[in-house]
C-alpha positions as CSV (number, residue, x, y, z in Angstrom):
1,M,47.4,64.1,124.6
2,L,45.7,67.3,123.7
3,S,43.1,68.6,126.2
4,P,39.5,69.0,124.8
5,R,39.0,72.4,123.2
6,R,37.1,74.8,125.5
7,Y,33.8,76.3,124.4
8,R,33.8,79.7,122.8
9,P,30.4,81.3,122.0
10,S,29.6,81.9,118.4
11,M,27.6,84.8,117.0
12,R,27.1,83.0,113.8
13,S,23.3,82.8,114.2
14,H,21.5,85.3,112.0
15,R,18.7,85.4,114.5
16,T,20.9,86.4,117.4
17,L,22.7,89.1,115.3
18,I,19.4,90.6,114.2
19,V,18.1,90.7,117.8
20,L,21.3,92.4,119.0
21,T,21.2,94.9,116.2
22,V,17.5,95.9,116.7
23,V,17.8,96.2,120.5
24,S,21.1,98.2,120.3
25,L,19.6,100.5,117.6
26,V,16.4,101.1,119.6
27,M,18.4,101.8,122.8
28,Y,20.7,104.2,121.0
29,L,17.9,106.1,119.5
30,W,16.1,106.3,122.8
31,A,19.2,107.5,124.6
32,N,20.0,110.0,121.9
33,S,16.5,111.4,122.0
34,S,17.0,112.2,125.7
35,R,19.3,115.1,124.9
36,V,18.2,118.4,126.3
37,V,19.7,121.9,126.0
38,R,20.5,123.2,129.4
39,R,21.2,126.8,130.1
40,T,24.4,127.6,131.9
41,D,24.5,129.3,135.3
42,H,23.6,133.0,135.3
43,Y,22.2,132.7,131.7
44,E,20.0,135.8,132.1
45,E,22.9,138.0,133.1
46,K,25.1,136.7,130.3
47,I,22.5,137.2,127.6
48,E,21.7,140.7,128.9
49,A,25.4,141.7,128.8
50,S,25.9,140.3,125.3
51,R,22.8,142.0,124.0
52,W,23.9,145.3,125.6
53,M,27.3,145.0,123.9
54,Q,25.7,144.4,120.5
55,T,23.5,147.5,121.0
56,A,26.5,149.6,122.0
57,M,28.4,148.4,118.9
58,D,25.5,149.1,116.6
59,T,25.2,152.6,118.0
60,L,28.8,153.4,117.5
61,R,28.7,152.0,114.0
62,D,25.6,154.1,113.2
63,V,27.5,157.2,114.4
64,Q,30.7,156.4,112.6
65,F,29.4,155.3,109.2
66,P,28.1,158.7,108.1
67,R,31.6,160.1,108.6
68,G,32.8,157.9,105.8
69,L,35.7,156.5,107.9
70,F,36.8,152.9,108.7
71,I,34.4,151.3,106.2
72,D,37.1,148.8,105.4
73,D,35.9,145.4,104.2
74,V,39.5,144.0,104.3
75,N,40.6,144.7,107.8
76,D,37.1,145.2,109.1
77,P,35.0,142.7,107.1
78,N,32.2,142.8,109.7
79,L,32.0,146.6,109.1
80,S,32.0,147.2,112.8
81,A,33.6,150.6,112.4
82,M,35.5,149.8,115.6
83,I,38.7,148.5,113.9
84,G,41.0,151.5,113.6
85,Q,43.9,152.2,111.4
86,Q,47.3,150.5,111.4
87,F,49.0,153.9,112.0
88,S,47.8,157.3,113.1
89,P,49.2,160.2,115.1
90,I,47.9,158.7,118.4
91,T,49.1,155.1,117.8
92,T,51.2,154.2,120.7
93,E,52.6,150.8,119.6
94,T,52.0,148.0,117.1
95,G,48.9,145.9,117.8
96,D,47.4,142.6,116.7
97,L,44.5,143.0,114.2
98,E,43.2,139.5,115.1
99,A,43.0,140.4,118.8
100,K,41.0,143.6,118.0
101,W,38.7,141.7,115.7
102,T,38.1,138.8,118.2
103,A,37.3,141.1,121.0
104,L,34.4,142.5,119.1
105,N,32.4,139.3,119.6
106,P,29.4,140.4,121.7
107,N,29.5,137.2,123.6
108,M,32.8,138.3,125.1
109,A,30.6,140.2,127.5
110,A,29.4,136.8,128.9
111,I,33.0,135.9,129.7
112,M,33.3,139.1,131.7
113,V,30.1,138.2,133.6
114,G,31.6,134.9,134.5
115,Y,34.8,136.5,135.7
116,L,33.0,139.0,137.9
117,L,30.6,136.4,139.4
118,K,33.5,134.2,140.5
119,L,34.1,136.9,143.1
120,N,30.5,136.9,144.3
121,L,30.2,140.6,143.6
122,Q,26.9,142.1,144.6
123,P,24.8,144.9,142.9
124,G,26.3,148.3,143.8
125,D,29.8,146.9,144.5
126,I,32.7,149.2,143.3
127,I,35.4,148.0,141.0
128,A,38.4,150.0,139.8
129,V,39.3,149.7,136.1
130,G,42.3,150.7,134.0
131,M,41.6,150.6,130.3
132,S,43.0,152.0,127.1
133,G,41.9,152.7,123.6
134,S,43.7,149.6,122.3
135,L,40.9,147.0,122.9
136,P,37.6,148.8,122.5
137,G,35.8,145.4,122.2
138,M,37.1,144.3,125.6
139,N,36.2,147.7,127.1
140,L,32.7,147.3,125.9
141,A,32.5,143.7,127.2
142,L,33.5,144.9,130.7
143,Y,31.0,147.7,130.7
144,A,28.3,145.3,129.5
145,A,29.0,143.0,132.4
146,C,28.9,145.9,134.9
147,Q,25.6,147.0,133.4
148,A,24.1,143.5,133.7
149,L,25.3,143.0,137.2
150,D,24.6,146.5,138.4
151,L,28.2,147.1,139.4
152,Y,29.8,150.6,139.8
153,P,33.1,150.9,137.8
154,I,35.5,153.7,138.5
155,V,37.4,153.9,135.2
156,I,40.7,155.6,134.3
157,T,41.6,155.5,130.6
158,S,44.8,155.7,128.7
159,A,43.6,157.6,125.7
160,G,46.2,156.4,123.2
161,A,45.8,153.2,121.3
162,S,47.8,150.5,119.6
163,S,47.4,149.6,115.9
164,W,43.9,148.7,114.8
165,G,42.4,150.0,118.1
166,A,40.5,153.2,118.8
167,N,43.3,155.3,117.2
168,D,41.3,157.8,115.1
169,P,42.1,161.2,116.7
170,L,38.5,162.2,116.2
171,F,37.0,158.9,117.4
172,T,39.0,157.9,120.4
173,W,37.8,155.5,123.0
174,L,36.8,158.5,125.1
175,D,34.6,159.8,122.2
176,M,33.0,156.4,122.0
177,E,32.2,156.5,125.7
178,S,30.7,160.0,125.4
179,I,28.4,158.8,122.5
180,L,27.1,155.9,124.6
181,L,26.6,158.1,127.7
182,E,24.7,160.8,125.7
183,R,22.4,158.2,124.3
184,G,21.7,156.7,127.7
185,I,23.2,153.3,126.8
186,L,26.1,153.6,129.2
187,R,25.6,154.6,132.8
188,H,29.2,155.1,133.9
189,G,32.1,156.3,131.8
190,S,35.7,157.2,132.5
191,A,36.5,159.5,135.4
192,A,40.0,160.5,134.3
193,A,42.4,159.9,131.5
194,S,46.1,160.0,130.6
195,L,47.9,160.1,127.3
196,G,49.1,156.5,127.7
197,G,52.1,155.1,125.9
198,G,55.6,155.4,127.1
199,E,55.8,156.4,130.8
200,D,52.0,157.2,130.5
201,L,53.1,160.4,128.7
202,G,52.9,159.3,125.1
203,R,56.7,159.5,124.8
204,Q,56.9,157.6,121.6
205,L,54.3,159.9,120.0
206,S,55.0,163.1,118.1
207,P,54.2,166.4,119.6
208,E,51.2,166.5,117.3
209,G,50.0,163.1,118.6
210,R,50.2,164.3,122.2
211,R,48.3,167.4,121.4
212,L,45.5,165.5,119.7
213,L,45.2,163.2,122.8
214,R,45.0,166.2,125.1
215,E,42.3,167.7,122.9
216,A,40.4,164.4,123.1
217,I,40.6,164.3,126.8
218,Q,39.5,167.9,127.1
219,R,36.5,167.7,124.8
220,N,35.3,164.6,126.7
221,H,35.5,166.5,130.0
222,Q,38.0,164.2,131.6
223,I,40.5,164.9,134.4
224,L,44.0,164.9,132.8
225,I,46.6,162.7,134.4
226,E,50.0,163.9,133.1
227,E,52.6,163.4,135.8
228,P,56.4,163.7,135.1
229,M,57.2,160.2,136.4
230,L,55.4,156.9,136.1
231,E,55.4,156.3,139.9
232,R,53.6,159.7,140.3
233,S,51.1,158.7,137.7
234,V,50.4,155.5,139.6
235,E,49.9,157.4,142.8
236,R,47.6,159.9,141.2
237,R,45.4,157.2,139.8
238,I,45.1,155.4,143.1
239,A,44.2,158.7,144.7
240,I,41.4,159.2,142.2
241,Y,40.1,155.7,142.7
242,D,40.1,156.2,146.5
243,S,38.4,159.6,146.3
244,L,35.6,158.5,144.0
245,S,34.9,155.3,145.9
246,G,33.7,157.6,148.8
247,G,35.2,155.3,151.4
248,S,33.4,152.2,150.2
249,A,35.5,149.1,149.6
250,I,36.9,148.5,146.1
251,K,36.3,144.9,145.4
252,L,38.4,144.3,142.3
253,Y,40.9,145.9,140.0
254,V,40.6,145.2,136.3
255,N,43.3,145.9,133.7
256,I,42.4,145.9,130.0
257,G,45.2,146.1,127.5
258,G,48.8,147.0,128.1
259,G,48.5,150.4,129.9
260,I,51.9,151.1,131.5
261,A,50.6,152.8,134.6
262,S,48.1,150.0,135.2
263,L,50.7,147.2,134.8
264,G,53.9,149.0,135.7
265,H,55.8,147.4,132.8
266,S,54.8,145.7,129.6
267,R,56.5,142.5,130.7
268,N,54.3,142.3,133.8
269,S,51.4,141.2,131.7
270,T,53.2,137.9,130.9
271,L,54.4,137.5,134.5
272,I,50.8,138.0,135.9
273,G,48.9,136.1,133.2
274,D,45.4,136.6,132.1
275,G,42.3,136.1,134.2
276,L,41.5,136.4,137.9
277,S,44.3,136.5,140.5
278,E,43.4,136.7,144.2
279,I,47.2,137.1,144.8
280,L,49.6,138.2,142.1
281,P,52.5,135.9,141.5
282,N,55.5,136.5,143.8
283,V,58.1,137.4,141.1
284,N,60.6,140.1,140.5
285,Y,58.5,142.7,138.6
286,P,60.6,145.3,136.6
287,R,58.2,148.0,137.9
288,R,55.0,148.0,139.8
289,G,51.7,149.6,138.7
290,V,48.2,150.3,140.0
291,M,47.4,146.6,139.9
292,H,50.2,145.7,142.3
293,Q,49.3,148.5,144.7
294,F,45.7,147.4,144.9
295,N,46.7,143.8,145.3
296,S,48.9,144.6,148.2
297,R,45.7,145.8,149.9
298,G,44.2,142.4,149.3
299,I,42.1,143.5,146.3
300,P,41.9,140.8,143.6
301,A,43.1,141.5,140.1
302,L,41.5,140.7,136.7
303,N,44.1,141.0,133.9
304,L,42.7,141.1,130.3
305,V,45.4,141.4,127.7
306,N,45.8,138.2,125.7
307,V,42.5,138.2,123.8
308,A,43.3,135.0,121.8
309,Q,44.0,133.0,125.0
310,I,40.8,134.3,126.6
311,A,38.7,133.4,123.6
312,R,40.3,129.9,123.3
313,E,39.7,129.1,127.0
314,H,36.0,130.0,126.6
315,D,35.5,128.4,123.2
316,L,34.9,131.7,121.3
317,P,36.0,131.8,117.7
318,R,39.0,133.9,116.7
319,S,38.5,136.6,114.1
320,P,34.8,135.6,113.5
321,N,33.2,136.6,110.2
322,P,30.3,137.3,110.6
323,L,30.3,138.2,114.2
324,P,28.2,135.7,116.2
325,A,24.8,136.7,117.5
326,P,24.4,137.4,121.2
327,G,23.7,134.2,123.1
328,T,25.4,131.7,120.9
329,G,27.9,129.1,122.1
330,R,28.6,127.0,125.1
331,L,28.9,130.0,127.3
332,F,25.1,130.1,127.3
333,S,23.9,126.5,126.9
334,E,25.1,122.9,126.8
335,I,23.7,119.7,125.3
336,R,23.2,117.2,128.1
337,Y,21.9,113.6,128.0
338,N,19.4,112.3,130.5
339,L,21.7,110.0,132.6
340,W,18.8,107.8,133.8
341,V,17.7,107.1,130.3
342,T,21.3,106.5,129.2
343,A,21.9,104.1,132.1
344,V,18.7,102.1,131.4
345,A,19.5,101.9,127.7
346,L,23.0,100.6,128.6
347,I,21.6,98.0,131.0
348,V,19.0,96.8,128.6
349,T,21.7,96.5,125.8
350,M,24.1,94.6,128.0
351,A,21.4,92.3,129.4
352,T,20.3,91.5,125.8
353,L,23.8,90.7,124.9
354,I,24.2,88.3,127.8
355,I,20.9,86.6,127.1
356,V,21.8,86.3,123.4
357,V,25.2,84.8,124.3
358,L,23.6,82.3,126.7
359,F,21.1,81.4,124.1
360,D,23.8,81.0,121.4
361,R,25.8,78.8,123.8
362,R,22.9,76.5,124.5
363,A,21.8,76.3,120.9
364,M,25.3,75.8,119.4
365,R,27.4,74.0,121.9
366,L,30.8,73.4,120.6
367,D,31.7,70.5,123.0
368,R,29.2,68.0,121.5
369,P,30.8,64.9,120.2
370,G,31.6,65.0,116.5
371,V,31.3,68.7,116.0
372,D,34.2,70.5,114.3
373,P,34.5,73.9,116.1
374,D,36.2,75.4,113.0
375,T,33.0,75.0,111.0
376,L,31.1,77.3,113.5
377,M,33.6,80.0,114.3
């Protein structure tokens, strides 16, 4: 003999469905209206750095445009005047156009602020920096963060540049720095420079290319580092950093781009990875550079080479066109819901559902004699 069919509640009633719909809609609208835009931590420093970077880029463009160079709406559709040529006499290696383009986002400066604040750096702290002409956007982003946080960077630059970087012999990265220093936009520029490229001596360049780099270093009044061996170049750089720090502690070493003296070997960038490293990975490096020497002293390292990865991790667009305005994106603000309102809305909705089900159960009981359940389900 079949057992009696157990009760299952029905939502057949139009009245109960209407009540549920109205309550759910009202609670949804109430919870949705509780959204607020919350600024991220250190918003003021991030926005200051991004605006500084935009000002610096505008200044360099205003200087470059009258010269009639690099106004290229194909490779530089934002007309930043900071995307160089594919080849020039001072081009040290092939480069990625997308990386150079992505690095020019002024909000890249906010990423640098975030990196530096992770180390709890204080105003006046000294950091050592090795940069090149390959990624002028990343160079500006770091300078912007140092300006916003009032840090003192001691910078040594590899004057050569890869494709699409600052590879105009008359508008090298050192020339860009000088323009910003002369106009009072930049407080601290490079303290010394090398040719860069192979063995830090520009070995893959022509004699003409090396001559042009030496001229750029001389006209920008930089100390020339031109040692016969890479290991000697590394030692010379460290000596300069130590001398200019005046005995104060160097709190961080930053590498931007693939400078051979900074990294020791091009493969080391992959072995180290991008971002902050308190201790470098314990692997068999082909050669060791300035970054390794400082890290052996217990100085953290910040490696900035893979622009696409850095942008992806921080939700910045790749190859943006047009360039975003300073202060846009989740680096600066996030949409948050009021959790109390959301919780109350959920409780009210669930309570209404339970009440409606109980009401429906009482009003439309399926276990009454003579009722066919199939007519109500």
